[in-house]
N, C-alpha and C positions, 0 to 999 in steps of 0.2 A: 602301702605296705611298702613296698621297694623304696617307693621313693623318700618317706620318712625317715626310713633307714639312711639313705644316701644323704639327705638333708643334715641328719644327725653327725654322721661320720664328717660332711663336710666342714660343717661348724666346728668340729672339735680339732678337725685338722687345721683350719684358717685361725683360730684361738692359738694352739700349739704354735703355729709359725709366728705370728703377732708377739704373743710372748718369749719366744725363743728369740727374735729382733731386737724388744725391750731390751733383754738382759744379756745380750750377746757382747765379749768383748770387742773394742777396737784397739788396732794397733798402727797410731799416726803417723804418718811423715809429712812433717811439719815445713815448711820454705820461707821463713821470715828473710823479710829484705828492708836493708833502710834506703827511707826516702828522703830525709832531710837532709839538708846542705848543713856541710860541718865546715869549723872555722880554718882557713887556711892560713899556716901560722908554720909551718917546717920550710925546709932548704936542700930537700934530699936527705936530712941524716937518717941513719938504719936505726929501727926499733923494732925491737924484740914483742912479737906478737902472740897472745897465748889465749885461746879459748878455753873453758874449762865447765865441767858440770858441777856444782856443789848439793845438787838435792841427793837424798837418802836414796831416792826408790827411782825407778824409772816409770811407774804408776803414780800417776797424776791425780786418780779421785776415779767415781766411777759413775755410770750413766744411772741407775735405780738411787741413789741419794741414798743408800744402807753400805752394808758389810758386803754385798753380794759379790763374790771374786768372779763371778763369770760376766758382770757387767764393769769390769775394770776399763779405765782409757790409760794405754801404755805410750809414752815416747819416749824411744830408744834414745840413749845416749849415745852411743855409736851411731847412729845417724843425724842426730840433731849436733854434733859439738861439731863435725867436720862443716856443716851451714854457718855456724856461728862463727870456725876461724876465717872462713871467705868472707863472710859480710865485716868483721874485723879488721881485715888485712883490705878491704877496700877502702874502707873509713879512714885508715891510717893512711894509705896513698893518697885519699882525696885530700888530706891534711896536708900534703903535701912531704912527705915523710916516705921512706923506703922500710915497707915493713918484711920482718923475714920471720922464721921460726926457731932461728938457732940461740942460744943466750950466751952472750960475751959479757966479761966483765967493764962494768962502768957504761955500758949500752943504754940508754935510755930502755923501759918495758912498756908493755900495758898489758893488763891481764882482762878479760870480760869472763866473768863468773855468771854461770845462769844458778842463780841462790835458790830460787823456788818456783814451781809452778804448779799450779794447784787448778783443778777443775770441780765442784761442787753443785751440787742442785738444790737450789731455792725456792721458798715458798714467794710466788707473785703477788699473792693477796685476791688473787682473780680466779671464778670459778673456771675450772677446764682450761687453765694457763699454766705453765710449770715456768722454770725460768732455770738458766745454769750462768754458774758464777764463777768468773774466768780472775785469776790473779798470775801475774809473773813478775819476779823480782831479779833483775841485773845488779851485779856491783863492778864497777869499774876500779881497776887498780892502775892509776898512772906511778911509775919511780924512777927517777932521774937526779943522780947528784946526790943522794943519800937522803932526797927529800920524798917523802911516800903523800900521794891523794887520792883517797877513796869516794867514791861515788856509789849512791843507792836509788836505784831508780826504779818504782813501782808503777806497773799498769794494771788496770782493772778492767771488766768489762762486765755486764748484766744484759744477758739475751734471752727474752722471753718467746714461748713455744707452745704452741698445741699440742703438736707431734714430736717427740724426741728426735733430737737432732743425730741424720748420718756421720759415719764417718768422715765423707767430704764436707760437711759443715762443721764439723767441730774442727778440724783439721784446719780451715781455711780461718773460722773465730780464732784458733789458737796461733796461726800465723801472723794475724794482724796483730793480736795482741803483744806478741814479740818482735814484731816489725815496730811497734808503738816504742816498745820499751829501748831497744837499740837508737830509734831516734832521740830519744831524751837524753841517752848516755852519750851519744858522740856530739852532740850539740852542745855537751856541757863545755865551754871554754876554758876551764881548769885543767881540762885532760891536757888539750893542746898545748897551751900555756905552760906547763909543767914539761912535758914531752921537749918543747922547744928550748927549753935552758941550755 
């Protein structure tokens, strides 16, 4: 009798812990990094570099696929934008320019904007397998001598899973997604060409 009672309580506690783990919020710290080669077009000119967040919210989706507020996935602008600023400055430096965050009239500028970042739960069509659908959109705006060039770079990833990914796995997937977006943006030869004019 006591054993049956113990097993029932253990089962309830285990189920509660499992459900709480599935529906708990995740606050992710991302570390995207550009790895693609960039066009070498500068000759030491100063370029104003600005990274900004164009998203409407820090919440990018949720793990449960519905509107459960306890399952939200959050990527804070205050933590992500400084990282994007570092990577944008590094890319501009690798192009041969001298990046600065100070604006000046007549100085070429490059703005890297995170336009959107989304995490959605999808249906894989396979029994016992779900999937995460990730999408990130960057917008890069180069301005020089009255001319503006805007490029939009979209990265998508679909990841199947049997168990919901934890915070570390989600942070890794989203960091890879944003890294891909930055690689696309900074490999665009039109950006460097306009800045070098």
